[in-house]
PyMOL Python script that loads the backbone (N, CA, C, O; Angstrom):
from pymol import cmd

cmd.read_pdbstr("""\
ATOM      1  N   UNK A   1      -5.443   0.536 -23.986  1.00  0.00           N
ATOM      2  CA  UNK A   1      -5.864   1.570 -22.459  1.00  0.00           C
ATOM      3  C   UNK A   1      -6.761   0.773 -21.699  1.00  0.00           C
ATOM      4  O   UNK A   1      -6.478   0.637 -20.509  1.00  0.00           O
ATOM      5  N   UNK A   2      -7.962   0.119 -22.209  1.00  0.00           N
ATOM      6  CA  UNK A   2      -9.189  -0.483 -21.120  1.00  0.00           C
ATOM      7  C   UNK A   2      -8.209  -1.418 -20.401  1.00  0.00           C
ATOM      8  O   UNK A   2      -8.203  -1.379 -19.171  1.00  0.00           O
ATOM      9  N   UNK A   3      -7.448  -2.185 -20.988  1.00  0.00           N
ATOM     10  CA  UNK A   3      -6.544  -3.339 -19.964  1.00  0.00           C
ATOM     11  C   UNK A   3      -5.991  -2.293 -18.544  1.00  0.00           C
ATOM     12  O   UNK A   3      -6.365  -2.321 -17.371  1.00  0.00           O
ATOM     13  N   UNK A   4      -5.110  -1.537 -19.137  1.00  0.00           N
ATOM     14  CA  UNK A   4      -4.789  -1.033 -18.097  1.00  0.00           C
ATOM     15  C   UNK A   4      -5.833  -0.414 -17.123  1.00  0.00           C
ATOM     16  O   UNK A   4      -5.991  -0.740 -15.947  1.00  0.00           O
ATOM     17  N   UNK A   5      -6.385   0.352 -17.680  1.00  0.00           N
ATOM     18  CA  UNK A   5      -7.493   0.874 -16.373  1.00  0.00           C
ATOM     19  C   UNK A   5      -8.120  -0.311 -15.565  1.00  0.00           C
ATOM     20  O   UNK A   5      -8.371   0.018 -14.406  1.00  0.00           O
ATOM     21  N   UNK A   6      -8.532  -1.983 -15.968  1.00  0.00           N
ATOM     22  CA  UNK A   6      -8.857  -2.317 -14.982  1.00  0.00           C
ATOM     23  C   UNK A   6      -7.818  -3.059 -14.308  1.00  0.00           C
ATOM     24  O   UNK A   6      -8.201  -3.825 -13.424  1.00  0.00           O
ATOM     25  N   UNK A   7      -6.439  -2.980 -14.573  1.00  0.00           N
ATOM     26  CA  UNK A   7      -5.889  -3.382 -13.438  1.00  0.00           C
ATOM     27  C   UNK A   7      -5.038  -2.594 -12.578  1.00  0.00           C
ATOM     28  O   UNK A   7      -4.008  -3.007 -12.047  1.00  0.00           O
ATOM     29  N   UNK A   8      -5.523  -1.450 -12.474  1.00  0.00           N
ATOM     30  CA  UNK A   8      -5.543  -0.256 -11.305  1.00  0.00           C
ATOM     31  C   UNK A   8      -5.888  -0.901  -9.950  1.00  0.00           C
ATOM     32  O   UNK A   8      -6.699  -1.822  -9.854  1.00  0.00           O
ATOM     33  N   UNK A   9      -5.249  -0.386  -8.950  1.00  0.00           N
ATOM     34  CA  UNK A   9      -5.647  -0.960  -7.919  1.00  0.00           C
ATOM     35  C   UNK A   9      -5.860   0.474  -6.979  1.00  0.00           C
ATOM     36  O   UNK A   9      -4.926   1.236  -7.230  1.00  0.00           O
ATOM     37  N   UNK A  10      -6.727   1.009  -6.062  1.00  0.00           N
ATOM     38  CA  UNK A  10      -6.818   1.914  -5.269  1.00  0.00           C
ATOM     39  C   UNK A  10      -7.082   1.484  -4.127  1.00  0.00           C
ATOM     40  O   UNK A  10      -7.963   0.693  -3.790  1.00  0.00           O
ATOM     41  N   UNK A  11      -5.802   2.354  -3.113  1.00  0.00           N
ATOM     42  CA  UNK A  11      -5.435   2.186  -1.865  1.00  0.00           C
ATOM     43  C   UNK A  11      -5.652   3.121  -0.668  1.00  0.00           C
ATOM     44  O   UNK A  11      -5.372   4.212  -1.163  1.00  0.00           O
ATOM     45  N   UNK A  12      -5.930   3.309   0.404  1.00  0.00           N
ATOM     46  CA  UNK A  12      -6.147   3.759   1.351  1.00  0.00           C
ATOM     47  C   UNK A  12      -5.201   3.449   2.598  1.00  0.00           C
ATOM     48  O   UNK A  12      -5.345   2.447   3.298  1.00  0.00           O
ATOM     49  N   UNK A  13      -4.494   4.146   2.744  1.00  0.00           N
ATOM     50  CA  UNK A  13      -3.190   4.086   3.771  1.00  0.00           C
ATOM     51  C   UNK A  13      -3.562   4.470   5.026  1.00  0.00           C
ATOM     52  O   UNK A  13      -3.912   5.649   5.082  1.00  0.00           O
ATOM     53  N   UNK A  14      -3.601   3.884   6.014  1.00  0.00           N
ATOM     54  CA  UNK A  14      -3.848   4.484   7.543  1.00  0.00           C
ATOM     55  C   UNK A  14      -2.776   4.763   8.927  1.00  0.00           C
ATOM     56  O   UNK A  14      -2.137   3.851   9.450  1.00  0.00           O
ATOM     57  N   UNK A  15      -2.744   5.819   9.262  1.00  0.00           N
ATOM     58  CA  UNK A  15      -1.840   5.642  10.277  1.00  0.00           C
ATOM     59  C   UNK A  15      -2.241   6.864  11.145  1.00  0.00           C
ATOM     60  O   UNK A  15      -2.276   8.057  10.842  1.00  0.00           O
ATOM     61  N   UNK A  16      -2.583   6.123  12.509  1.00  0.00           N
ATOM     62  CA  UNK A  16      -3.346   7.435  13.365  1.00  0.00           C
ATOM     63  C   UNK A  16      -4.380   8.371  12.681  1.00  0.00           C
ATOM     64  O   UNK A  16      -5.483   7.945  12.338  1.00  0.00           O
ATOM     65  N   UNK A  17      -4.043   9.489  12.517  1.00  0.00           N
ATOM     66  CA  UNK A  17      -4.762  10.607  12.093  1.00  0.00           C
ATOM     67  C   UNK A  17      -4.130  11.031  10.602  1.00  0.00           C
ATOM     68  O   UNK A  17      -4.537  12.041  10.027  1.00  0.00           O
ATOM     69  N   UNK A  18      -3.258  10.300  10.117  1.00  0.00           N
ATOM     70  CA  UNK A  18      -3.307  10.178   8.745  1.00  0.00           C
ATOM     71  C   UNK A  18      -3.790   9.089   7.925  1.00  0.00           C
ATOM     72  O   UNK A  18      -3.871   7.894   8.207  1.00  0.00           O
ATOM     73  N   UNK A  19      -4.194   9.896   6.526  1.00  0.00           N
ATOM     74  CA  UNK A  19      -4.554   9.263   5.768  1.00  0.00           C
ATOM     75  C   UNK A  19      -4.260   9.262   4.354  1.00  0.00           C
ATOM     76  O   UNK A  19      -4.831  10.219   3.832  1.00  0.00           O
ATOM     77  N   UNK A  20      -3.556   8.530   3.463  1.00  0.00           N
ATOM     78  CA  UNK A  20      -2.807   8.453   2.284  1.00  0.00           C
ATOM     79  C   UNK A  20      -3.623   7.623   1.042  1.00  0.00           C
ATOM     80  O   UNK A  20      -3.900   6.424   0.988  1.00  0.00           O
ATOM     81  N   UNK A  21      -3.899   8.685   0.083  1.00  0.00           N
ATOM     82  CA  UNK A  21      -4.690   7.891  -0.811  1.00  0.00           C
ATOM     83  C   UNK A  21      -3.700   7.999  -1.923  1.00  0.00           C
ATOM     84  O   UNK A  21      -3.218   9.020  -2.412  1.00  0.00           O
ATOM     85  N   UNK A  22      -3.386   6.115  -2.380  1.00  0.00           N
ATOM     86  CA  UNK A  22      -2.665   6.108  -3.526  1.00  0.00           C
ATOM     87  C   UNK A  22      -3.214   5.113  -4.651  1.00  0.00           C
ATOM     88  O   UNK A  22      -3.956   4.228  -4.225  1.00  0.00           O
ATOM     89  N   UNK A  23      -2.977   5.127  -5.930  1.00  0.00           N
ATOM     90  CA  UNK A  23      -3.277   4.031  -6.811  1.00  0.00           C
ATOM     91  C   UNK A  23      -1.929   3.453  -7.377  1.00  0.00           C
ATOM     92  O   UNK A  23      -0.984   4.226  -7.531  1.00  0.00           O
ATOM     93  N   UNK A  24      -1.838   2.464  -7.612  1.00  0.00           N
ATOM     94  CA  UNK A  24      -1.090   1.574  -8.254  1.00  0.00           C
ATOM     95  C   UNK A  24      -1.554   0.387  -9.257  1.00  0.00           C
ATOM     96  O   UNK A  24      -2.729   0.304  -9.614  1.00  0.00           O
ATOM     97  N   UNK A  25      -0.418  -0.654  -9.751  1.00  0.00           N
ATOM     98  CA  UNK A  25      -0.940  -1.583 -10.482  1.00  0.00           C
ATOM     99  C   UNK A  25      -0.733  -2.719  -9.979  1.00  0.00           C
ATOM    100  O   UNK A  25       0.336  -2.940  -9.409  1.00  0.00           O
ATOM    101  N   UNK A  26      -1.760  -3.730 -10.086  1.00  0.00           N
ATOM    102  CA  UNK A  26      -1.755  -4.919  -9.563  1.00  0.00           C
ATOM    103  C   UNK A  26      -0.319  -5.671  -9.395  1.00  0.00           C
ATOM    104  O   UNK A  26      -0.058  -6.472  -8.497  1.00  0.00           O
ATOM    105  N   UNK A  27       0.551  -5.257 -10.428  1.00  0.00           N
ATOM    106  CA  UNK A  27       1.902  -5.716 -10.950  1.00  0.00           C
ATOM    107  C   UNK A  27       3.066  -5.174  -9.543  1.00  0.00           C
ATOM    108  O   UNK A  27       4.191  -5.626  -9.330  1.00  0.00           O
ATOM    109  N   UNK A  28       2.347  -4.111  -8.769  1.00  0.00           N
ATOM    110  CA  UNK A  28       3.349  -3.277  -8.044  1.00  0.00           C
ATOM    111  C   UNK A  28       3.848  -3.949  -6.763  1.00  0.00           C
ATOM    112  O   UNK A  28       3.098  -4.747  -6.201  1.00  0.00           O
ATOM    113  N   UNK A  29       5.019  -3.695  -6.278  1.00  0.00           N
ATOM    114  CA  UNK A  29       5.463  -4.459  -4.990  1.00  0.00           C
ATOM    115  C   UNK A  29       5.319  -3.754  -3.722  1.00  0.00           C
ATOM    116  O   UNK A  29       5.635  -2.607  -3.406  1.00  0.00           O
ATOM    117  N   UNK A  30       4.853  -4.556  -3.167  1.00  0.00           N
ATOM    118  CA  UNK A  30       4.940  -3.772  -1.594  1.00  0.00           C
ATOM    119  C   UNK A  30       6.445  -2.500  -1.279  1.00  0.00           C
ATOM    120  O   UNK A  30       6.623  -1.520  -0.557  1.00  0.00           O
ATOM    121  N   UNK A  31       6.972  -3.007  -1.954  1.00  0.00           N
ATOM    122  CA  UNK A  31       8.401  -2.379  -1.682  1.00  0.00           C
ATOM    123  C   UNK A  31       8.036  -1.091  -2.391  1.00  0.00           C
ATOM    124  O   UNK A  31       8.105  -0.010  -1.806  1.00  0.00           O
ATOM    125  N   UNK A  32       7.622  -1.216  -3.737  1.00  0.00           N
ATOM    126  CA  UNK A  32       7.167  -0.146  -4.312  1.00  0.00           C
ATOM    127  C   UNK A  32       6.315   1.005  -3.749  1.00  0.00           C
ATOM    128  O   UNK A  32       6.610   2.198  -3.672  1.00  0.00           O
ATOM    129  N   UNK A  33       5.064   0.299  -3.331  1.00  0.00           N
ATOM    130  CA  UNK A  33       4.223   1.208  -2.711  1.00  0.00           C
ATOM    131  C   UNK A  33       4.917   2.042  -1.377  1.00  0.00           C
ATOM    132  O   UNK A  33       4.746   3.260  -1.309  1.00  0.00           O
ATOM    133  N   UNK A  34       5.682   1.349  -0.357  1.00  0.00           N
ATOM    134  CA  UNK A  34       6.597   2.018   0.680  1.00  0.00           C
ATOM    135  C   UNK A  34       7.485   3.390   0.208  1.00  0.00           C
ATOM    136  O   UNK A  34       7.733   4.420   0.836  1.00  0.00           O
ATOM    137  N   UNK A  35       7.793   3.037  -0.929  1.00  0.00           N
ATOM    138  CA  UNK A  35       8.656   4.176  -1.561  1.00  0.00           C
ATOM    139  C   UNK A  35       7.421   5.287  -2.081  1.00  0.00           C
ATOM    140  O   UNK A  35       7.872   6.406  -2.326  1.00  0.00           O
ATOM    141  N   UNK A  36       6.500   5.188  -2.204  1.00  0.00           N
ATOM    142  CA  UNK A  36       5.434   6.276  -2.780  1.00  0.00           C
ATOM    143  C   UNK A  36       5.326   6.896  -1.668  1.00  0.00           C
ATOM    144  O   UNK A  36       5.430   8.122  -1.671  1.00  0.00           O
ATOM    145  N   UNK A  37       5.089   6.182  -0.454  1.00  0.00           N
ATOM    146  CA  UNK A  37       4.674   6.572   0.750  1.00  0.00           C
ATOM    147  C   UNK A  37       6.029   7.422   1.502  1.00  0.00           C
ATOM    148  O   UNK A  37       5.808   8.165   2.458  1.00  0.00           O
ATOM    149  N   UNK A  38       7.136   7.266   1.077  1.00  0.00           N
ATOM    150  CA  UNK A  38       8.250   7.719   1.626  1.00  0.00           C
ATOM    151  C   UNK A  38       8.447   9.483   0.650  1.00  0.00           C
ATOM    152  O   UNK A  38       9.122  10.446   1.015  1.00  0.00           O
ATOM    153  N   UNK A  39       7.689   9.369  -0.460  1.00  0.00           N
ATOM    154  CA  UNK A  39       7.547  10.481  -1.208  1.00  0.00           C
ATOM    155  C   UNK A  39       6.764  11.595  -0.487  1.00  0.00           C
ATOM    156  O   UNK A  39       6.916  12.817  -0.488  1.00  0.00           O
ATOM    157  N   UNK A  40       5.769  10.688   0.205  1.00  0.00           N
ATOM    158  CA  UNK A  40       4.603  11.850   0.941  1.00  0.00           C
ATOM    159  C   UNK A  40       5.176  12.157   2.360  1.00  0.00           C
ATOM    160  O   UNK A  40       5.257  13.250   2.921  1.00  0.00           O
ATOM    161  N   UNK A  41       5.609  10.741   2.868  1.00  0.00           N
ATOM    162  CA  UNK A  41       6.262  11.353   4.292  1.00  0.00           C
ATOM    163  C   UNK A  41       7.393  11.555   4.901  1.00  0.00           C
ATOM    164  O   UNK A  41       7.608  11.858   6.075  1.00  0.00           O
ATOM    165  N   UNK A  42       8.276  11.323   3.822  1.00  0.00           N
ATOM    166  CA  UNK A  42       9.684  11.384   4.028  1.00  0.00           C
ATOM    167  C   UNK A  42      10.251  10.524   5.201  1.00  0.00           C
ATOM    168  O   UNK A  42      11.161  10.882   5.948  1.00  0.00           O
ATOM    169  N   UNK A  43       9.552   9.289   5.255  1.00  0.00           N
ATOM    170  CA  UNK A  43      10.154   8.331   5.925  1.00  0.00           C
ATOM    171  C   UNK A  43      10.228   7.127   4.971  1.00  0.00           C
ATOM    172  O   UNK A  43       9.408   6.542   4.263  1.00  0.00           O
ATOM    173  N   UNK A  44      12.117   6.931   5.353  1.00  0.00           N
ATOM    174  CA  UNK A  44      12.432   5.356   4.211  1.00  0.00           C
ATOM    175  C   UNK A  44      11.718   4.042   4.537  1.00  0.00           C
ATOM    176  O   UNK A  44      11.383   3.559   5.619  1.00  0.00           O
ATOM    177  N   UNK A  45      11.633   3.765   3.734  1.00  0.00           N
ATOM    178  CA  UNK A  45      10.860   1.935   3.392  1.00  0.00           C
ATOM    179  C   UNK A  45      11.187   1.544   4.636  1.00  0.00           C
ATOM    180  O   UNK A  45      10.338   1.420   5.520  1.00  0.00           O
ATOM    181  N   UNK A  46      12.812   1.252   4.857  1.00  0.00           N
ATOM    182  CA  UNK A  46      13.174   0.245   6.087  1.00  0.00           C
ATOM    183  C   UNK A  46      12.178   0.582   7.467  1.00  0.00           C
ATOM    184  O   UNK A  46      11.935  -0.314   8.275  1.00  0.00           O
ATOM    185  N   UNK A  47      11.671   1.888   7.623  1.00  0.00           N
ATOM    186  CA  UNK A  47      11.275   2.195   8.530  1.00  0.00           C
ATOM    187  C   UNK A  47       9.948   2.152   8.607  1.00  0.00           C
ATOM    188  O   UNK A  47       9.434   2.673   9.596  1.00  0.00           O
ATOM    189  N   UNK A  48       9.159   1.579   7.675  1.00  0.00           N
ATOM    190  CA  UNK A  48       7.512   1.550   7.253  1.00  0.00           C
ATOM    191  C   UNK A  48       7.309  -0.293   7.667  1.00  0.00           C
ATOM    192  O   UNK A  48       8.135  -1.198   7.782  1.00  0.00           O
ATOM    193  N   UNK A  49       6.061  -0.255   7.778  1.00  0.00           N
ATOM    194  CA  UNK A  49       5.551  -1.518   8.185  1.00  0.00           C
ATOM    195  C   UNK A  49       4.408  -1.480   7.491  1.00  0.00           C
ATOM    196  O   UNK A  49       3.693  -0.592   7.954  1.00  0.00           O
ATOM    197  N   UNK A  50       3.871  -2.081   6.522  1.00  0.00           N
ATOM    198  CA  UNK A  50       2.213  -2.155   6.158  1.00  0.00           C
ATOM    199  C   UNK A  50       1.511  -3.489   6.303  1.00  0.00           C
ATOM    200  O   UNK A  50       2.003  -4.610   6.173  1.00  0.00           O
ATOM    201  N   UNK A  51       0.407  -3.191   6.565  1.00  0.00           N
ATOM    202  CA  UNK A  51      -0.612  -4.333   7.313  1.00  0.00           C
ATOM    203  C   UNK A  51      -2.045  -4.417   6.280  1.00  0.00           C
ATOM    204  O   UNK A  51      -2.738  -3.545   5.754  1.00  0.00           O
ATOM    205  N   UNK A  52      -2.087  -5.707   6.286  1.00  0.00           N
ATOM    206  CA  UNK A  52      -3.358  -6.162   5.409  1.00  0.00           C
ATOM    207  C   UNK A  52      -3.884  -6.915   6.281  1.00  0.00           C
ATOM    208  O   UNK A  52      -3.164  -7.894   6.480  1.00  0.00           O
ATOM    209  N   UNK A  53      -5.055  -6.909   7.057  1.00  0.00           N
ATOM    210  CA  UNK A  53      -5.847  -7.515   7.877  1.00  0.00           C
ATOM    211  C   UNK A  53      -4.694  -7.809   9.169  1.00  0.00           C
ATOM    212  O   UNK A  53      -4.632  -8.932   9.671  1.00  0.00           O
ATOM    213  N   UNK A  54      -3.810  -6.694   9.636  1.00  0.00           N
ATOM    214  CA  UNK A  54      -3.076  -7.115  10.643  1.00  0.00           C
ATOM    215  C   UNK A  54      -2.043  -8.178  10.471  1.00  0.00           C
ATOM    216  O   UNK A  54      -1.437  -8.696  11.408  1.00  0.00           O
ATOM    217  N   UNK A  55      -1.878  -8.478   9.168  1.00  0.00           N
ATOM    218  CA  UNK A  55      -0.657  -9.223   8.692  1.00  0.00           C
ATOM    219  C   UNK A  55       0.201  -8.750   7.898  1.00  0.00           C
ATOM    220  O   UNK A  55      -0.089  -8.279   6.798  1.00  0.00           O
ATOM    221  N   UNK A  56       1.835  -8.854   8.565  1.00  0.00           N
ATOM    222  CA  UNK A  56       2.674  -8.016   7.554  1.00  0.00           C
ATOM    223  C   UNK A  56       2.826  -8.344   6.432  1.00  0.00           C
ATOM    224  O   UNK A  56       3.137  -9.473   6.051  1.00  0.00           O
ATOM    225  N   UNK A  57       2.526  -6.943   5.456  1.00  0.00           N
ATOM    226  CA  UNK A  57       3.178  -7.245   4.014  1.00  0.00           C
ATOM    227  C   UNK A  57       4.686  -7.292   3.883  1.00  0.00           C
ATOM    228  O   UNK A  57       5.526  -6.586   4.441  1.00  0.00           O
ATOM    229  N   UNK A  58       4.885  -8.588   2.755  1.00  0.00           N
ATOM    230  CA  UNK A  58       6.599  -8.405   2.301  1.00  0.00           C
ATOM    231  C   UNK A  58       6.738  -7.882   1.339  1.00  0.00           C
ATOM    232  O   UNK A  58       5.997  -8.117   0.384  1.00  0.00           O
ATOM    233  N   UNK A  59       7.996  -6.774   1.268  1.00  0.00           N
ATOM    234  CA  UNK A  59       8.559  -6.086   0.150  1.00  0.00           C
ATOM    235  C   UNK A  59       8.301  -6.787  -0.604  1.00  0.00           C
ATOM    236  O   UNK A  59       7.225  -6.507  -1.131  1.00  0.00           O
ATOM    237  N   UNK A  60       9.003  -8.086  -1.173  1.00  0.00           N
ATOM    238  CA  UNK A  60       9.000  -8.626  -2.499  1.00  0.00           C
ATOM    239  C   UNK A  60       7.747  -8.991  -3.008  1.00  0.00           C
ATOM    240  O   UNK A  60       7.758  -9.505  -4.127  1.00  0.00           O
ATOM    241  N   UNK A  61       6.686  -8.846  -2.456  1.00  0.00           N
ATOM    242  CA  UNK A  61       5.315  -9.768  -2.952  1.00  0.00           C
ATOM    243  C   UNK A  61       4.965  -8.368  -3.560  1.00  0.00           C
ATOM    244  O   UNK A  61       5.362  -7.271  -3.167  1.00  0.00           O
ATOM    245  N   UNK A  62       3.872  -8.741  -4.936  1.00  0.00           N
ATOM    246  CA  UNK A  62       3.107  -7.807  -5.536  1.00  0.00           C
ATOM    247  C   UNK A  62       1.719  -7.441  -4.561  1.00  0.00           C
ATOM    248  O   UNK A  62       1.516  -8.040  -3.505  1.00  0.00           O
ATOM    249  N   UNK A  63       0.936  -6.523  -5.010  1.00  0.00           N
ATOM    250  CA  UNK A  63      -0.371  -6.432  -4.455  1.00  0.00           C
ATOM    251  C   UNK A  63      -1.578  -7.305  -4.693  1.00  0.00           C
ATOM    252  O   UNK A  63      -2.657  -7.373  -4.105  1.00  0.00           O
ATOM    253  N   UNK A  64      -0.977  -8.088  -5.946  1.00  0.00           N
ATOM    254  CA  UNK A  64      -1.898  -8.727  -6.339  1.00  0.00           C
ATOM    255  C   UNK A  64      -1.908 -10.091  -5.491  1.00  0.00           C
ATOM    256  O   UNK A  64      -2.916 -10.687  -5.113  1.00  0.00           O
ATOM    257  N   UNK A  65      -0.628 -10.443  -5.282  1.00  0.00           N
ATOM    258  CA  UNK A  65      -0.430 -12.011  -4.480  1.00  0.00           C
ATOM    259  C   UNK A  65      -1.162 -11.487  -2.832  1.00  0.00           C
ATOM    260  O   UNK A  65      -1.227 -12.234  -1.857  1.00  0.00           O
ATOM    261  N   UNK A  66      -1.609 -10.170  -2.867  1.00  0.00           N
ATOM    262  CA  UNK A  66      -2.396 -10.279  -1.334  1.00  0.00           C
ATOM    263  C   UNK A  66      -4.103 -10.007  -1.544  1.00  0.00           C
ATOM    264  O   UNK A  66      -4.971  -9.635  -0.754  1.00  0.00           O
ATOM    265  N   UNK A  67      -4.138 -10.404  -3.093  1.00  0.00           N
ATOM    266  CA  UNK A  67      -5.450 -10.451  -3.449  1.00  0.00           C
ATOM    267  C   UNK A  67      -6.079  -9.043  -3.524  1.00  0.00           C
ATOM    268  O   UNK A  67      -7.294  -8.841  -3.508  1.00  0.00           O
ATOM    269  N   UNK A  68      -4.967  -7.930  -3.622  1.00  0.00           N
ATOM    270  CA  UNK A  68      -5.327  -6.793  -4.100  1.00  0.00           C
ATOM    271  C   UNK A  68      -5.309  -6.427  -5.585  1.00  0.00           C
ATOM    272  O   UNK A  68      -4.230  -6.209  -6.136  1.00  0.00           O
ATOM    273  N   UNK A  69      -6.516  -6.349  -6.282  1.00  0.00           N
ATOM    274  CA  UNK A  69      -6.497  -6.064  -7.548  1.00  0.00           C
ATOM    275  C   UNK A  69      -7.757  -5.240  -7.996  1.00  0.00           C
ATOM    276  O   UNK A  69      -8.537  -4.933  -7.095  1.00  0.00           O
ATOM    277  N   UNK A  70      -8.047  -4.853  -9.251  1.00  0.00           N
ATOM    278  CA  UNK A  70      -8.807  -4.289  -9.882  1.00  0.00           C
ATOM    279  C   UNK A  70     -10.590  -4.565  -9.510  1.00  0.00           C
ATOM    280  O   UNK A  70     -11.533  -3.836  -9.820  1.00  0.00           O
ATOM    281  N   UNK A  71     -10.606  -5.538  -8.943  1.00  0.00           N
ATOM    282  CA  UNK A  71     -12.141  -6.161  -8.474  1.00  0.00           C
ATOM    283  C   UNK A  71     -12.365  -5.800  -7.112  1.00  0.00           C
ATOM    284  O   UNK A  71     -13.442  -5.398  -6.672  1.00  0.00           O
ATOM    285  N   UNK A  72     -10.883  -6.020  -6.190  1.00  0.00           N
ATOM    286  CA  UNK A  72     -11.264  -5.586  -4.827  1.00  0.00           C
ATOM    287  C   UNK A  72     -10.853  -4.587  -4.332  1.00  0.00           C
ATOM    288  O   UNK A  72     -11.112  -4.364  -3.149  1.00  0.00           O
ATOM    289  N   UNK A  73     -10.085  -3.686  -5.093  1.00  0.00           N
ATOM    290  CA  UNK A  73      -9.460  -2.483  -4.601  1.00  0.00           C
ATOM    291  C   UNK A  73      -9.944  -1.234  -5.998  1.00  0.00           C
ATOM    292  O   UNK A  73      -9.250  -0.910  -6.961  1.00  0.00           O
ATOM    293  N   UNK A  74     -11.305  -0.768  -5.653  1.00  0.00           N
ATOM    294  CA  UNK A  74     -11.824   0.003  -6.652  1.00  0.00           C
ATOM    295  C   UNK A  74     -11.836   1.302  -6.449  1.00  0.00           C
ATOM    296  O   UNK A  74     -12.114   1.648  -5.301  1.00  0.00           O
ATOM    297  N   UNK A  75     -11.590   2.229  -7.323  1.00  0.00           N
ATOM    298  CA  UNK A  75     -11.847   3.729  -6.853  1.00  0.00           C
ATOM    299  C   UNK A  75     -12.746   4.330  -5.818  1.00  0.00           C
ATOM    300  O   UNK A  75     -12.474   5.244  -5.040  1.00  0.00           O
ATOM    301  N   UNK A  76     -13.852   3.666  -5.940  1.00  0.00           N
ATOM    302  CA  UNK A  76     -15.113   4.013  -5.102  1.00  0.00           C
ATOM    303  C   UNK A  76     -15.109   3.102  -4.210  1.00  0.00           C
ATOM    304  O   UNK A  76     -16.157   2.803  -3.637  1.00  0.00           O
ATOM    305  N   UNK A  77     -14.131   2.597  -3.976  1.00  0.00           N
ATOM    306  CA  UNK A  77     -14.181   1.499  -2.503  1.00  0.00           C
ATOM    307  C   UNK A  77     -12.854   0.756  -2.546  1.00  0.00           C
ATOM    308  O   UNK A  77     -12.655  -0.436  -2.780  1.00  0.00           O
ATOM    309  N   UNK A  78     -12.013   1.702  -2.275  1.00  0.00           N
ATOM    310  CA  UNK A  78     -10.139   1.553  -2.081  1.00  0.00           C
ATOM    311  C   UNK A  78     -10.148   0.485  -1.150  1.00  0.00           C
ATOM    312  O   UNK A  78     -10.934   0.445  -0.203  1.00  0.00           O
ATOM    313  N   UNK A  79      -9.226  -0.453  -1.412  1.00  0.00           N
ATOM    314  CA  UNK A  79      -8.630  -1.189   0.066  1.00  0.00           C
ATOM    315  C   UNK A  79      -7.752  -0.550   0.541  1.00  0.00           C
ATOM    316  O   UNK A  79      -6.924   0.106  -0.091  1.00  0.00           O
ATOM    317  N   UNK A  80      -7.885  -0.750   2.539  1.00  0.00           N
ATOM    318  CA  UNK A  80      -7.210  -0.340   3.401  1.00  0.00           C
ATOM    319  C   UNK A  80      -6.227  -1.052   3.964  1.00  0.00           C
ATOM    320  O   UNK A  80      -6.254  -2.214   4.370  1.00  0.00           O
ATOM    321  N   UNK A  81      -5.218  -0.148   3.957  1.00  0.00           N
ATOM    322  CA  UNK A  81      -3.914  -0.990   4.574  1.00  0.00           C
ATOM    323  C   UNK A  81      -3.306  -0.288   5.949  1.00  0.00           C
ATOM    324  O   UNK A  81      -3.413   0.882   6.317  1.00  0.00           O
ATOM    325  N   UNK A  82      -2.903  -0.955   6.327  1.00  0.00           N
ATOM    326  CA  UNK A  82      -2.494   0.078   8.423  1.00  0.00           C
ATOM    327  C   UNK A  82      -1.106   0.351   7.719  1.00  0.00           C
ATOM    328  O   UNK A  82      -0.677  -0.292   6.761  1.00  0.00           O
ATOM    329  N   UNK A  83      -0.399   1.524   8.416  1.00  0.00           N
ATOM    330  CA  UNK A  83       0.904   1.821   8.391  1.00  0.00           C
ATOM    331  C   UNK A  83       1.337   1.627   9.614  1.00  0.00           C
ATOM    332  O   UNK A  83       0.505   1.824  10.500  1.00  0.00           O
ATOM    333  N   UNK A  84       2.857   1.156  10.066  1.00  0.00           N
ATOM    334  CA  UNK A  84       3.386   1.408  11.542  1.00  0.00           C
ATOM    335  C   UNK A  84       4.486   2.476  10.665  1.00  0.00           C
ATOM    336  O   UNK A  84       4.499   2.662   9.448  1.00  0.00           O
ATOM    337  N   UNK A  85       5.347   3.069  11.671  1.00  0.00           N
ATOM    338  CA  UNK A  85       6.357   3.758  11.099  1.00  0.00           C
ATOM    339  C   UNK A  85       7.390   3.236  12.640  1.00  0.00           C
ATOM    340  O   UNK A  85       6.828   3.193  13.734  1.00  0.00           O
ATOM    341  N   UNK A  86       8.590   2.950  12.529  1.00  0.00           N
ATOM    342  CA  UNK A  86       9.447   2.827  13.074  1.00  0.00           C
ATOM    343  C   UNK A  86       9.657   3.772  14.281  1.00  0.00           C
ATOM    344  O   UNK A  86       9.899   4.915  13.894  1.00  0.00           O
ATOM    345  N   UNK A  87       9.636   3.624  15.781  1.00  0.00           N
ATOM    346  CA  UNK A  87       9.273   4.963  16.409  1.00  0.00           C
ATOM    347  C   UNK A  87      10.736   4.431  17.557  1.00  0.00           C
ATOM    348  O   UNK A  87      10.540   3.383  18.172  1.00  0.00           O
ATOM    349  N   UNK A  88      11.676   4.928  17.720  1.00  0.00           N
ATOM    350  CA  UNK A  88      13.047   4.580  18.556  1.00  0.00           C
ATOM    351  C   UNK A  88      13.495   2.733  18.306  1.00  0.00           C
ATOM    352  O   UNK A  88      13.495   1.768  19.070  1.00  0.00           O
ATOM    353  N   UNK A  89      13.734   2.859  17.294  1.00  0.00           N
ATOM    354  CA  UNK A  89      14.032   1.357  16.799  1.00  0.00           C
ATOM    355  C   UNK A  89      12.909   0.284  17.000  1.00  0.00           C
ATOM    356  O   UNK A  89      13.328  -0.861  16.833  1.00  0.00           O
ATOM    357  N   UNK A  90      11.875   0.359  17.248  1.00  0.00           N
ATOM    358  CA  UNK A  90      10.949  -0.197  17.060  1.00  0.00           C
ATOM    359  C   UNK A  90       9.685   0.010  16.358  1.00  0.00           C
ATOM    360  O   UNK A  90       9.497   1.120  15.861  1.00  0.00           O
ATOM    361  N   UNK A  91       8.846  -0.838  16.249  1.00  0.00           N
ATOM    362  CA  UNK A  91       7.081  -0.306  15.133  1.00  0.00           C
ATOM    363  C   UNK A  91       6.187  -0.598  16.189  1.00  0.00           C
ATOM    364  O   UNK A  91       4.976  -0.444  16.032  1.00  0.00           O
TER     365      UNK A  91
END
""", "prot")
cmd.dss("prot")
cmd.show_as("cartoon", "prot")
cmd.util.cbc("prot")
cmd.orient("prot")
């Protein structure tokens, strides 16, 4: 049980005036995070672009591969990601 808690990653996803709080595992892929966002915003993953430090995050990579882990994304200090949504065919 303790090892599961230690592997939890806390995220804040921001776009303009919208802020979304998510929690996931280190092994969660960026594509899976986009599916979580789809459940909230009703925007398909193909129309989302997630950014970490202004760098595009790839769907197949895990959160851990972007150094988002239990030490860097804690409940009291979550990691912040940027979100862009496709508008008229462009991000």
